[in-house]
N, CA, C, O and the ligand as a Tripos MOL2 file, in Angstrom:
@<TRIPOS>MOLECULE
protein
  277   275    70     0     0
PROTEIN
NO_CHARGES

@<TRIPOS>ATOM
      1 N           1.2390    7.0340   26.5080 N.3       1 MET1
      2 CA          1.6010    7.6900   25.2460 C.3       1 MET1
      3 C           0.9620    9.0890   25.1840 C.2       1 MET1
      4 O          -0.2620    9.2040   25.2580 O.2       1 MET1
      5 N           1.7370   10.1060   25.0550 N.am      2 ASP2
      6 CA          1.1510   11.4510   24.9970 C.3       2 ASP2
      7 C           0.8690   11.8650   23.5480 C.2       2 ASP2
      8 O           1.0850   11.1070   22.6030 O.2       2 ASP2
      9 N           0.3910   13.0680   23.4210 N.am      3 PHE3
     10 CA         -0.0400   13.5230   22.0990 C.3       3 PHE3
     11 C           1.0960   13.5240   21.0800 C.2       3 PHE3
     12 O           0.9250   13.1120   19.9330 O.2       3 PHE3
     13 N           2.2610   13.9990   21.5280 N.am      4 LYS4
     14 CA          3.4050   14.1000   20.6220 C.3       4 LYS4
     15 C           3.8250   12.7320   20.0870 C.2       4 LYS4
     16 O           4.1230   12.5810   18.9020 O.2       4 LYS4
     17 N           3.8430   11.7560   20.9650 N.am      5 GLU5
     18 CA          4.2130   10.4170   20.5270 C.3       5 GLU5
     19 C           3.2040    9.8410   19.5470 C.2       5 GLU5
     20 O           3.5690    9.2040   18.5590 O.2       5 GLU5
     21 N           1.9390   10.0740   19.8350 N.am      6 ARG6
     22 CA          0.9140    9.5950   18.9040 C.3       6 ARG6
     23 C           1.0600   10.2450   17.5370 C.2       6 ARG6
     24 O           0.9120    9.5930   16.5030 O.2       6 ARG6
     25 N           1.3490   11.5290   17.5520 N.am      7 LYS7
     26 CA          1.5150   12.2450   16.3000 C.3       7 LYS7
     27 C           2.7050   11.6970   15.5140 C.2       7 LYS7
     28 O           2.6150   11.5040   14.3020 O.2       7 LYS7
     29 N           3.7910   11.4540   16.1870 N.am      8 GLU8
     30 CA          4.9750   10.9030   15.5260 C.3       8 GLU8
     31 C           4.7030    9.5180   14.9570 C.2       8 GLU8
     32 O           5.1490    9.1820   13.8600 O.2       8 GLU8
     33 N           3.9800    8.7380   15.7060 N.am      9 ALA9
     34 CA          3.6390    7.3970   15.2310 C.3       9 ALA9
     35 C           2.7740    7.4710   13.9820 C.2       9 ALA9
     36 O           2.9180    6.6710   13.0580 O.2       9 ALA9
     37 N           1.8690    8.4520   13.9730 N.am     10 ARG10
     38 CA          1.0070    8.6020   12.8160 C.3      10 ARG10
     39 C           1.7990    9.0370   11.5900 C.2      10 ARG10
     40 O           1.5670    8.5480   10.4840 O.2      10 ARG10
     41 N           2.7270    9.9510   11.7920 N.am     11 ILE11
     42 CA          3.5700   10.4060   10.6900 C.3      11 ILE11
     43 C           4.4160    9.2550   10.1480 C.2      11 ILE11
     44 O           4.5550    9.0820    8.9370 O.2      11 ILE11
     45 N           4.9740    8.4780   11.0640 N.am     12 GLU12
     46 CA          5.7910    7.3510   10.6440 C.3      12 GLU12
     47 C           4.9600    6.3610    9.8250 C.2      12 GLU12
     48 O           5.4030    5.8620    8.7910 O.2      12 GLU12
     49 N           3.7570    6.0920   10.3070 N.am     13 HIS13
     50 CA          2.8780    5.1890    9.5730 C.3      13 HIS13
     51 C           2.5780    5.7480    8.1790 C.2      13 HIS13
     52 O           2.5700    5.0150    7.1900 O.2      13 HIS13
     53 N           2.3350    7.0400    8.1240 N.am     14 TYR14
     54 CA          2.0460    7.6690    6.8290 C.3      14 TYR14
     55 C           3.2280    7.5420    5.8770 C.2      14 TYR14
     56 O           3.0650    7.1600    4.7180 O.2      14 TYR14
     57 N           4.4200    7.8640    6.3740 N.am     15 GLU15
     58 CA          5.6200    7.7790    5.5390 C.3      15 GLU15
     59 C           5.8400    6.3620    5.0210 C.2      15 GLU15
     60 O           6.2470    6.1610    3.8770 O.2      15 GLU15
     61 N           5.5650    5.3860    5.8800 N.am     16 LYS16
     62 CA          5.8510    4.0000    5.5220 C.3      16 LYS16
     63 C           4.8050    3.3830    4.6250 C.2      16 LYS16
     64 O           5.1370    2.6860    3.6650 O.2      16 LYS16
     65 N           3.5280    3.6350    4.9320 N.am     17 TYR17
     66 CA          2.4690    2.8460    4.3150 C.3      17 TYR17
     67 C           1.5120    3.6230    3.4190 C.2      17 TYR17
     68 O           0.7530    3.0210    2.6610 O.2      17 TYR17
     69 N           1.5380    4.9450    3.4940 N.am     18 VAL18
     70 CA          0.5430    5.7140    2.7480 C.3      18 VAL18
     71 C           1.1810    6.5640    1.6600 C.2      18 VAL18
     72 O           0.7640    6.5310    0.5020 O.2      18 VAL18
     73 N           2.1900    7.3200    2.0460 N.am     19 LYS19
     74 CA          2.8210    8.2460    1.1260 C.3      19 LYS19
     75 C           3.4260    7.5220   -0.0800 C.2      19 LYS19
     76 O           4.1840    6.5640    0.0700 O.2      19 LYS19
     77 N           3.0870    7.9860   -1.2400 N.am     20 GLY20
     78 CA          3.6710    7.4130   -2.4460 C.3      20 GLY20
     79 C           3.0270    6.1240   -2.9100 C.2      20 GLY20
     80 O           3.3500    5.6150   -3.9830 O.2      20 GLY20
     81 N           2.1020    5.5840   -2.0960 N.am     21 TRP21
     82 CA          1.4420    4.3410   -2.4980 C.3      21 TRP21
     83 C           0.1580    4.6520   -3.2470 C.2      21 TRP21
     84 O          -0.5310    5.6280   -2.9520 O.2      21 TRP21
     85 N          -0.1480    3.8140   -4.2130 N.am     22 LYS22
     86 CA         -1.3820    3.9910   -4.9520 C.3      22 LYS22
     87 C          -2.1520    2.6830   -4.9970 C.2      22 LYS22
     88 O          -1.5910    1.5970   -4.8470 O.2      22 LYS22
     89 N          -3.4390    2.8180   -5.2060 N.am     23 ASN23
     90 CA         -4.2730    1.6410   -5.3840 C.3      23 ASN23
     91 C          -4.4240    1.3240   -6.8620 C.2      23 ASN23
     92 O          -4.4740    2.2120   -7.7130 O.2      23 ASN23
     93 N          -4.4940    0.0460   -7.1350 N.am     24 ARG24
     94 CA         -4.8590   -0.3540   -8.4940 C.3      24 ARG24
     95 C          -5.7370   -1.5940   -8.3800 C.2      24 ARG24
     96 O          -5.7020   -2.2870   -7.3630 O.2      24 ARG24
     97 N          -6.5120   -1.8760   -9.4020 N.am     25 PRO25
     98 CA         -7.3350   -3.0850   -9.3430 C.3      25 PRO25
     99 C          -6.4600   -4.3140   -9.1840 C.2      25 PRO25
    100 O          -5.4170   -4.4400   -9.8270 O.2      25 PRO25
    101 N          -6.8950   -5.2100   -8.3270 N.am     26 CYS26
    102 CA         -6.1390   -6.4320   -8.0740 C.3      26 CYS26
    103 C          -5.9900   -7.2430   -9.3520 C.2      26 CYS26
    104 O          -6.9580   -7.4480  -10.0840 O.2      26 CYS26
    105 N          -4.7860   -7.6970   -9.6120 N.am     27 ILE27
    106 CA         -4.5360   -8.4600  -10.8330 C.3      27 ILE27
    107 C          -5.1210   -9.8590  -10.7470 C.2      27 ILE27
    108 O          -5.6380  -10.3910  -11.7300 O.2      27 ILE27
    109 N          -5.0330  -10.4490   -9.5610 N.am     28 ALA28
    110 CA         -5.4660  -11.8410   -9.4010 C.3      28 ALA28
    111 C          -6.9570  -12.0200   -9.6690 C.2      28 ALA28
    112 O          -7.3650  -13.0140  -10.2690 O.2      28 ALA28
    113 N          -7.7750  -11.0590   -9.2260 N.am     29 CYS29
    114 CA         -9.2260  -11.1940   -9.3820 C.3      29 CYS29
    115 C          -9.7920  -10.1600  -10.3370 C.2      29 CYS29
    116 O         -11.0080  -10.0680  -10.5060 O.2      29 CYS29
    117 N          -8.9400   -9.4000  -10.9470 N.am     30 ASN30
    118 CA         -9.3550   -8.3710  -11.8940 C.3      30 ASN30
    119 C         -10.2470   -7.3100  -11.2520 C.2      30 ASN30
    120 O         -11.1270   -6.7540  -11.9090 O.2      30 ASN30
    121 N         -10.0200   -7.0330   -9.9810 N.am     31 GLY31
    122 CA        -10.7210   -5.9370   -9.3200 C.3      31 GLY31
    123 C         -12.0690   -6.3030   -8.7230 C.2      31 GLY31
    124 O         -12.7200   -5.4510   -8.1180 O.2      31 GLY31
    125 N         -12.5000   -7.5270   -8.8740 N.am     32 SER32
    126 CA        -13.8250   -7.9010   -8.3700 C.3      32 SER32
    127 C         -13.7870   -8.2970   -6.8930 C.2      32 SER32
    128 O         -14.8020   -8.2150   -6.2030 O.2      32 SER32
    129 N         -12.6220   -8.7260   -6.4080 N.am     33 GLY33
    130 CA        -12.5300   -9.1930   -5.0310 C.3      33 GLY33
    131 C         -12.7960  -10.6830   -4.8890 C.2      33 GLY33
    132 O         -12.5770  -11.2520   -3.8190 O.2      33 GLY33
    133 N         -13.2630  -11.3170   -5.9540 N.am     34 TYR34
    134 CA        -13.5380  -12.7520   -5.9410 C.3      34 TYR34
    135 C         -12.9260  -13.3900   -7.1860 C.2      34 TYR34
    136 O         -12.7420  -12.7450   -8.2180 O.2      34 TYR34
    137 N         -12.6260  -14.6480   -7.0540 N.am     35 TYR35
    138 CA        -12.0060  -15.3150   -8.1970 C.3      35 TYR35
    139 C         -13.0030  -15.5360   -9.3350 C.2      35 TYR35
    140 O         -12.6580  -15.4170  -10.5100 O.2      35 TYR35
    141 N         -14.2330  -15.8560   -8.9690 N.am     36 ASP36
    142 CA        -15.2810  -15.9170   -9.9950 C.3      36 ASP36
    143 C         -16.6270  -15.6120   -9.3490 C.2      36 ASP36
    144 O         -16.6760  -15.2820   -8.1640 O.2      36 ASP36
    145 N         -17.7030  -15.7130  -10.0920 N.am     37 HIS37
    146 CA        -18.9730  -15.1420   -9.6440 C.3      37 HIS37
    147 C         -19.8360  -16.0740   -8.8060 C.2      37 HIS37
    148 O         -20.8010  -15.6220   -8.1900 O.2      37 HIS37
    149 N         -19.5150  -17.3620   -8.7680 N.am     38 ASN38
    150 CA        -20.4570  -18.3160   -8.1880 C.3      38 ASN38
    151 C         -20.0690  -18.7550   -6.7750 C.2      38 ASN38
    152 O         -19.7490  -19.9220   -6.5490 O.2      38 ASN38
    153 N         -20.0990  -17.8420   -5.8520 N.am     39 GLY39
    154 CA        -19.8930  -18.1950   -4.4490 C.3      39 GLY39
    155 C         -18.4840  -18.6440   -4.1250 C.2      39 GLY39
    156 O         -18.2740  -19.3640   -3.1490 O.2      39 GLY39
    157 N         -17.5470  -18.2450   -4.8990 N.am     40 SER40
    158 CA        -16.1760  -18.6210   -4.6260 C.3      40 SER40
    159 C         -15.6180  -17.8050   -3.4610 C.2      40 SER40
    160 O         -16.1370  -16.7330   -3.1480 O.2      40 SER40
    161 N         -14.5660  -18.3070   -2.8210 N.am     41 PRO41
    162 CA        -13.9850  -17.5410   -1.7090 C.3      41 PRO41
    163 C         -13.4080  -16.2130   -2.1770 C.2      41 PRO41
    164 O         -13.1490  -15.9890   -3.3600 O.2      41 PRO41
    165 N         -13.2240  -15.3590   -1.2020 N.am     42 ARG42
    166 CA        -12.6380  -14.0640   -1.5220 C.3      42 ARG42
    167 C         -11.2310  -14.2270   -2.0850 C.2      42 ARG42
    168 O         -10.5240  -15.1920   -1.7950 O.2      42 ARG42
    169 N         -10.8680  -13.2790   -2.8720 N.am     43 CYS43
    170 CA         -9.5320  -13.2750   -3.4370 C.3      43 CYS43
    171 C          -8.4910  -13.1720   -2.3170 C.2      43 CYS43
    172 O          -8.5730  -12.2820   -1.4700 O.2      43 CYS43
    173 N          -7.5320  -14.0650   -2.3170 N.am     44 GLY44
    174 CA         -6.5240  -14.0460   -1.2620 C.3      44 GLY44
    175 C          -5.4990  -12.9450   -1.4650 C.2      44 GLY44
    176 O          -4.8640  -12.4960   -0.5110 O.2      44 GLY44
    177 N          -5.3420  -12.5210   -2.6800 N.am     45 SER45
    178 CA         -4.3320  -11.5130   -2.9820 C.3      45 SER45
    179 C          -4.7030  -10.1380   -2.4380 C.2      45 SER45
    180 O          -3.8510   -9.4200   -1.9150 O.2      45 SER45
    181 N          -5.9800   -9.7740   -2.5630 N.am     46 CYS46
    182 CA         -6.4230   -8.4560   -2.1260 C.3      46 CYS46
    183 C          -7.3670   -8.5490   -0.9360 C.2      46 CYS46
    184 O          -7.8750   -7.5310   -0.4650 O.2      46 CYS46
    185 N          -7.6040   -9.7550   -0.4490 N.am     47 ASN47
    186 CA         -8.4730   -9.9730    0.7020 C.3      47 ASN47
    187 C          -9.9090   -9.5490    0.4240 C.2      47 ASN47
    188 O         -10.6190   -9.1230    1.3350 O.2      47 ASN47
    189 N         -10.3320   -9.6610   -0.8020 N.am     48 GLY48
    190 CA        -11.7190   -9.3740   -1.1350 C.3      48 GLY48
    191 C         -12.0180   -7.9110   -1.4130 C.2      48 GLY48
    192 O         -13.1670   -7.5520   -1.6700 O.2      48 GLY48
    193 N         -11.0110   -7.0750   -1.3640 N.am     49 THR49
    194 CA        -11.2540   -5.6620   -1.5930 C.3      49 THR49
    195 C         -11.2860   -5.3160   -3.0790 C.2      49 THR49
    196 O         -11.8940   -4.3230   -3.4790 O.2      49 THR49
    197 N         -10.6370   -6.1280   -3.8830 N.am     50 GLY50
    198 CA        -10.5630   -5.8330   -5.3080 C.3      50 GLY50
    199 C          -9.4700   -4.8370   -5.6560 C.2      50 GLY50
    200 O          -9.2730   -4.4890   -6.8200 O.2      50 GLY50
    201 N          -8.7620   -4.3840   -4.6240 N.am     51 LYS51
    202 CA         -7.6940   -3.4180   -4.8750 C.3      51 LYS51
    203 C          -6.4070   -3.8870   -4.2230 C.2      51 LYS51
    204 O          -6.4300   -4.6300   -3.2420 O.2      51 LYS51
    205 N          -5.3090   -3.4590   -4.7640 N.am     52 GLU52
    206 CA         -4.0480   -3.7020   -4.0950 C.3      52 GLU52
    207 C          -3.2220   -2.4350   -4.1290 C.2      52 GLU52
    208 O          -3.4030   -1.5810   -4.9960 O.2      52 GLU52
    209 N          -2.3220   -2.3250   -3.1840 N.am     53 LYS53
    210 CA         -1.4680   -1.1470   -3.1340 C.3      53 LYS53
    211 C          -0.1530   -1.4160   -3.8440 C.2      53 LYS53
    212 O           0.3780   -2.5250   -3.7930 O.2      53 LYS53
    213 N           0.3550   -0.4190   -4.4870 N.am     54 TYR54
    214 CA          1.6750   -0.5440   -5.0700 C.3      54 TYR54
    215 C           2.3910    0.7890   -4.9680 C.2      54 TYR54
    216 O           1.7650    1.8390   -4.8220 O.2      54 TYR54
    217 N           3.6900    0.7330   -5.0470 N.am     55 LYS55
    218 CA          4.4900    1.9330   -4.9160 C.3      55 LYS55
    219 C           5.1960    2.2130   -6.2280 C.2      55 LYS55
    220 O           6.1840    1.5580   -6.5580 O.2      55 LYS55
    221 N           4.6950    3.1820   -6.9780 N.am     56 PRO56
    222 CA          5.2360    3.4210   -8.3160 C.3      56 PRO56
    223 C           6.6730    3.9030   -8.3070 C.2      56 PRO56
    224 O           7.4050    3.6700   -9.2690 O.2      56 PRO56
    225 N           7.0890    4.5650   -7.2490 N.am     57 ASN57
    226 CA          8.4480    5.1090   -7.2220 C.3      57 ASN57
    227 C           9.3190    4.4280   -6.1760 C.2      57 ASN57
    228 O          10.1280    5.0820   -5.5190 O.2      57 ASN57
    229 N           9.1610    3.1350   -6.0200 N.am     58 ALA58
    230 CA          9.8550    2.4110   -4.9540 C.3      58 ALA58
    231 C          11.3660    2.4500   -5.1040 C.2      58 ALA58
    232 O          12.0800    2.3250   -4.1100 O.2      58 ALA58
    233 N          11.8630    2.6180   -6.2960 N.am     59 THR59
    234 CA         13.3090    2.5700   -6.5020 C.3      59 THR59
    235 C          13.9890    3.9120   -6.2640 C.2      59 THR59
    236 O          15.2170    3.9940   -6.2560 O.2      59 THR59
    237 N          13.2070    4.9510   -6.0730 N.am     60 GLU60
    238 CA         13.8020    6.2830   -5.9150 C.3      60 GLU60
    239 C          14.2520    6.6060   -4.5050 C.2      60 GLU60
    240 O          14.8830    7.6390   -4.2820 O.2      60 GLU60
    241 N          13.9440    5.7530   -3.5600 N.am     61 THR61
    242 CA         14.1170    6.1100   -2.1470 C.3      61 THR61
    243 C          15.5710    6.2840   -1.7300 C.2      61 THR61
    244 O          15.8570    7.1100   -0.8630 O.2      61 THR61
    245 N          16.4800    5.5480   -2.3080 N.am     62 THR62
    246 CA         17.8750    5.6120   -1.8740 C.3      62 THR62
    247 C          18.6910    6.6240   -2.6800 C.2      62 THR62
    248 O          19.9140    6.6950   -2.5660 O.2      62 THR62
    249 N          17.9990    7.3850   -3.4770 N.am     63 GLU63
    250 CA         18.7130    8.2360   -4.4250 C.3      63 GLU63
    251 C          19.3160    9.5080   -3.7930 C.2      63 GLU63
    252 O          20.4000    9.9560   -4.1670 O.2      63 GLU63
    253 N          18.5740   10.0720   -2.8210 N.am     64 LYS64
    254 CA         18.9350   11.4040   -2.3360 C.3      64 LYS64
    255 C          19.9910   11.4210   -1.2310 C.2      64 LYS64
    256 O          20.2010   12.4740   -0.6290 O.2      64 LYS64
    257 N          20.6410   10.3480   -0.9470 N.am     65 THR65
    258 CA         21.4980   10.2780    0.2360 C.3      65 THR65
    259 C          22.8470   10.9600    0.0810 C.2      65 THR65
    260 O          23.2600   11.7070    0.9680 O.2      65 THR65
    261 N          23.5440   10.7220   -1.0230 N.am     66 SER66
    262 CA         24.9070   11.2330   -1.1300 C.3      66 SER66
    263 C          25.0420   12.2950   -2.2160 C.2      66 SER66
    264 O          25.4160   12.0080   -3.3530 O.2      66 SER66
    265 N          24.7280   13.5200   -1.8330 N.am     67 LYS67
    266 CA         24.9380   14.5980   -2.7920 C.3      67 LYS67
    267 C          25.6550   15.7950   -2.1600 C.2      67 LYS67
    268 O          25.4130   16.9430   -2.5350 O.2      67 LYS67
    269 N          26.5110   15.5220   -1.2300 N.am     68 THR68
    270 CA         27.2600   16.5900   -0.5680 C.3      68 THR68
    271 C          28.7330   16.5220   -0.9720 C.2      68 THR68
    272 O          29.5070   15.7520   -0.4030 O.2      68 THR68
    273 N          29.0950   17.3050   -1.9220 N.am     69 THR69
    274 CA         30.4850   17.2780   -2.3850 C.3      69 THR69
    275 C          31.2010   18.5870   -2.0900 C.2      69 THR69
    276 O          32.3790   18.7340   -2.4140 O.2      69 THR69
    277 ZN         -7.9830   -9.7740   -5.7290 Zn       70 ZN70
@<TRIPOS>BOND
     1     1     2 1
     2     2     3 1
     3     3     4 2
     4     3     5 am
     5     5     6 1
     6     6     7 1
     7     7     8 2
     8     7     9 am
     9     9    10 1
    10    10    11 1
    11    11    12 2
    12    11    13 am
    13    13    14 1
    14    14    15 1
    15    15    16 2
    16    15    17 am
    17    17    18 1
    18    18    19 1
    19    19    20 2
    20    19    21 am
    21    21    22 1
    22    22    23 1
    23    23    24 2
    24    23    25 am
    25    25    26 1
    26    26    27 1
    27    27    28 2
    28    27    29 am
    29    29    30 1
    30    30    31 1
    31    31    32 2
    32    31    33 am
    33    33    34 1
    34    34    35 1
    35    35    36 2
    36    35    37 am
    37    37    38 1
    38    38    39 1
    39    39    40 2
    40    39    41 am
    41    41    42 1
    42    42    43 1
    43    43    44 2
    44    43    45 am
    45    45    46 1
    46    46    47 1
    47    47    48 2
    48    47    49 am
    49    49    50 1
    50    50    51 1
    51    51    52 2
    52    51    53 am
    53    53    54 1
    54    54    55 1
    55    55    56 2
    56    55    57 am
    57    57    58 1
    58    58    59 1
    59    59    60 2
    60    59    61 am
    61    61    62 1
    62    62    63 1
    63    63    64 2
    64    63    65 am
    65    65    66 1
    66    66    67 1
    67    67    68 2
    68    67    69 am
    69    69    70 1
    70    70    71 1
    71    71    72 2
    72    71    73 am
    73    73    74 1
    74    74    75 1
    75    75    76 2
    76    75    77 am
    77    77    78 1
    78    78    79 1
    79    79    80 2
    80    79    81 am
    81    81    82 1
    82    82    83 1
    83    83    84 2
    84    83    85 am
    85    85    86 1
    86    86    87 1
    87    87    88 2
    88    87    89 am
    89    89    90 1
    90    90    91 1
    91    91    92 2
    92    91    93 am
    93    93    94 1
    94    94    95 1
    95    95    96 2
    96    95    97 am
    97    97    98 1
    98    98    99 1
    99    99   100 2
   100    99   101 am
   101   101   102 1
   102   102   103 1
   103   103   104 2
   104   103   105 am
   105   105   106 1
   106   106   107 1
   107   107   108 2
   108   107   109 am
   109   109   110 1
   110   110   111 1
   111   111   112 2
   112   111   113 am
   113   113   114 1
   114   114   115 1
   115   115   116 2
   116   115   117 am
   117   117   118 1
   118   118   119 1
   119   119   120 2
   120   119   121 am
   121   121   122 1
   122   122   123 1
   123   123   124 2
   124   123   125 am
   125   125   126 1
   126   126   127 1
   127   127   128 2
   128   127   129 am
   129   129   130 1
   130   130   131 1
   131   131   132 2
   132   131   133 am
   133   133   134 1
   134   134   135 1
   135   135   136 2
   136   135   137 am
   137   137   138 1
   138   138   139 1
   139   139   140 2
   140   139   141 am
   141   141   142 1
   142   142   143 1
   143   143   144 2
   144   143   145 am
   145   145   146 1
   146   146   147 1
   147   147   148 2
   148   147   149 am
   149   149   150 1
   150   150   151 1
   151   151   152 2
   152   151   153 am
   153   153   154 1
   154   154   155 1
   155   155   156 2
   156   155   157 am
   157   157   158 1
   158   158   159 1
   159   159   160 2
   160   159   161 am
   161   161   162 1
   162   162   163 1
   163   163   164 2
   164   163   165 am
   165   165   166 1
   166   166   167 1
   167   167   168 2
   168   167   169 am
   169   169   170 1
   170   170   171 1
   171   171   172 2
   172   171   173 am
   173   173   174 1
   174   174   175 1
   175   175   176 2
   176   175   177 am
   177   177   178 1
   178   178   179 1
   179   179   180 2
   180   179   181 am
   181   181   182 1
   182   182   183 1
   183   183   184 2
   184   183   185 am
   185   185   186 1
   186   186   187 1
   187   187   188 2
   188   187   189 am
   189   189   190 1
   190   190   191 1
   191   191   192 2
   192   191   193 am
   193   193   194 1
   194   194   195 1
   195   195   196 2
   196   195   197 am
   197   197   198 1
   198   198   199 1
   199   199   200 2
   200   199   201 am
   201   201   202 1
   202   202   203 1
   203   203   204 2
   204   203   205 am
   205   205   206 1
   206   206   207 1
   207   207   208 2
   208   207   209 am
   209   209   210 1
   210   210   211 1
   211   211   212 2
   212   211   213 am
   213   213   214 1
   214   214   215 1
   215   215   216 2
   216   215   217 am
   217   217   218 1
   218   218   219 1
   219   219   220 2
   220   219   221 am
   221   221   222 1
   222   222   223 1
   223   223   224 2
   224   223   225 am
   225   225   226 1
   226   226   227 1
   227   227   228 2
   228   227   229 am
   229   229   230 1
   230   230   231 1
   231   231   232 2
   232   231   233 am
   233   233   234 1
   234   234   235 1
   235   235   236 2
   236   235   237 am
   237   237   238 1
   238   238   239 1
   239   239   240 2
   240   239   241 am
   241   241   242 1
   242   242   243 1
   243   243   244 2
   244   243   245 am
   245   245   246 1
   246   246   247 1
   247   247   248 2
   248   247   249 am
   249   249   250 1
   250   250   251 1
   251   251   252 2
   252   251   253 am
   253   253   254 1
   254   254   255 1
   255   255   256 2
   256   255   257 am
   257   257   258 1
   258   258   259 1
   259   259   260 2
   260   259   261 am
   261   261   262 1
   262   262   263 1
   263   263   264 2
   264   263   265 am
   265   265   266 1
   266   266   267 1
   267   267   268 2
   268   267   269 am
   269   269   270 1
   270   270   271 1
   271   271   272 2
   272   271   273 am
   273   273   274 1
   274   274   275 1
   275   275   276 2
@<TRIPOS>SUBSTRUCTURE
     1 MET1         2 RESIDUE 1 A MET
     2 ASP2         6 RESIDUE 1 A ASP
     3 PHE3        10 RESIDUE 1 A PHE
     4 LYS4        14 RESIDUE 1 A LYS
     5 GLU5        18 RESIDUE 1 A GLU
     6 ARG6        22 RESIDUE 1 A ARG
     7 LYS7        26 RESIDUE 1 A LYS
     8 GLU8        30 RESIDUE 1 A GLU
     9 ALA9        34 RESIDUE 1 A ALA
    10 ARG10       38 RESIDUE 1 A ARG
    11 ILE11       42 RESIDUE 1 A ILE
    12 GLU12       46 RESIDUE 1 A GLU
    13 HIS13       50 RESIDUE 1 A HIS
    14 TYR14       54 RESIDUE 1 A TYR
    15 GLU15       58 RESIDUE 1 A GLU
    16 LYS16       62 RESIDUE 1 A LYS
    17 TYR17       66 RESIDUE 1 A TYR
    18 VAL18       70 RESIDUE 1 A VAL
    19 LYS19       74 RESIDUE 1 A LYS
    20 GLY20       78 RESIDUE 1 A GLY
    21 TRP21       82 RESIDUE 1 A TRP
    22 LYS22       86 RESIDUE 1 A LYS
    23 ASN23       90 RESIDUE 1 A ASN
    24 ARG24       94 RESIDUE 1 A ARG
    25 PRO25       98 RESIDUE 1 A PRO
    26 CYS26      102 RESIDUE 1 A CYS
    27 ILE27      106 RESIDUE 1 A ILE
    28 ALA28      110 RESIDUE 1 A ALA
    29 CYS29      114 RESIDUE 1 A CYS
    30 ASN30      118 RESIDUE 1 A ASN
    31 GLY31      122 RESIDUE 1 A GLY
    32 SER32      126 RESIDUE 1 A SER
    33 GLY33      130 RESIDUE 1 A GLY
    34 TYR34      134 RESIDUE 1 A TYR
    35 TYR35      138 RESIDUE 1 A TYR
    36 ASP36      142 RESIDUE 1 A ASP
    37 HIS37      146 RESIDUE 1 A HIS
    38 ASN38      150 RESIDUE 1 A ASN
    39 GLY39      154 RESIDUE 1 A GLY
    40 SER40      158 RESIDUE 1 A SER
    41 PRO41      162 RESIDUE 1 A PRO
    42 ARG42      166 RESIDUE 1 A ARG
    43 CYS43      170 RESIDUE 1 A CYS
    44 GLY44      174 RESIDUE 1 A GLY
    45 SER45      178 RESIDUE 1 A SER
    46 CYS46      182 RESIDUE 1 A CYS
    47 ASN47      186 RESIDUE 1 A ASN
    48 GLY48      190 RESIDUE 1 A GLY
    49 THR49      194 RESIDUE 1 A THR
    50 GLY50      198 RESIDUE 1 A GLY
    51 LYS51      202 RESIDUE 1 A LYS
    52 GLU52      206 RESIDUE 1 A GLU
    53 LYS53      210 RESIDUE 1 A LYS
    54 TYR54      214 RESIDUE 1 A TYR
    55 LYS55      218 RESIDUE 1 A LYS
    56 PRO56      222 RESIDUE 1 A PRO
    57 ASN57      226 RESIDUE 1 A ASN
    58 ALA58      230 RESIDUE 1 A ALA
    59 THR59      234 RESIDUE 1 A THR
    60 GLU60      238 RESIDUE 1 A GLU
    61 THR61      242 RESIDUE 1 A THR
    62 THR62      246 RESIDUE 1 A THR
    63 GLU63      250 RESIDUE 1 A GLU
    64 LYS64      254 RESIDUE 1 A LYS
    65 THR65      258 RESIDUE 1 A THR
    66 SER66      262 RESIDUE 1 A SER
    67 LYS67      266 RESIDUE 1 A LYS
    68 THR68      270 RESIDUE 1 A THR
    69 THR69      274 RESIDUE 1 A THR
    70 ZN70       277 GROUP 0 **** ****
């Protein structure tokens, strides 16, 4: 894999997984990363991070395709 391919892969990853995504406190554990305070397992929803990603503009992606009249 040369530099150009790596760069393209990075851009693709960014477009897919980073761009337009935001973090918010996990709903399942209320941002703590655990279900409760007494040695309980990590939250399965956020994997113990206390955050989850969401895409606020997920429905806008197919909008710009057909505007050539
Ligand atoms: Zn959680």
